[in-house]
N, C-alpha and C positions, 0 to 999 in steps of 0.2 A: 710613359714610364711609371710603374707603381712607386708609391711612397712607403717608407718604413719609418716608424717612430721608435726611438730607443731612449733608454734612461741611462745617465752616467752620473757618477758621484759629483757632488758640488765642487770639490777641489779640482777634479779633472776639468770641469767646465771653466773654472776660473783660470786655470792654466791655458786652456785653449783660447780664451778671450785675449790673452797676451799676444797672440799671433794671428791678427785678423787677416793677414795676407794668405794664410793657409786655407786651402779649400778642403775643409774637413770631410765633406761628403765624398770627395774623391779618394781621400785616405781610407775611409770606411768601405767604399765600393771596392777599392783595391784589396783590402784585407779580406773581404768576403769572397772575392774572386779567387784569391790565393788559397784560402781555406777550402773552397769547393774543389779546386784543382787537386789539392792534397787528398781530399776525401775520395775523389774519382780514382786516384791511384792506389787507394787502400783496398784490401781484400775484405770480404764479408766474414763474419764470425764463423759461419758454416764452412767456408773454404779453409779458414785457418785451422779449425778443429779437425777437419779431415786429413790435414797434413801432419798432425801430431801423433806421436807414438802413444800406445796404451798407458805406459808408465807415466808419461807427461800429463796425459788427461787425468789419471788418478790423482797425481799430485795437485793439479789445478783444482780438482773437485774438493780436495781436502782443505783448501784455503777458506778461512772464515769470510763471511760477507763483509764484516767490518774491515778486515785486512785488504780484501779485494777493492773495497771503496777507497781505501787509502791509496792503493796503487793506481787506481783510475784517476784520482784527483791529482796525484803527482804527474801522471802522464798528460792529463788535460792542461795543467799549468805549463809544462814544458812545450807542448804543442802550440799553445797560445804564444809563448815567448818566441818560438821559431816563426810563427805566422806574423807576429808583430814586427819582427826584425826584417821581414821581407818588404814591409811597407814604410819603414822609417826613411825620412828624407834627410839629406845632408845640407 
């Protein structure tokens, strides 16, 4: 099995150390698997663009790069929250 190294904030690491019984690699593997499953179900940008009307495409094209980045960041954060909630243990 391949190995992956990742970096996490010091505070997160300290909190993880408080729960030595948790198999963190299993949590991370589950998170990655859930995220990949979500990605598999999503459409490509070309597929999405082909389904949009001309007026919608024109409005999207008019959005500034900065505003688009802001929307993307909000979407990324919300997707991460959903993915994280799938792997939370009780």
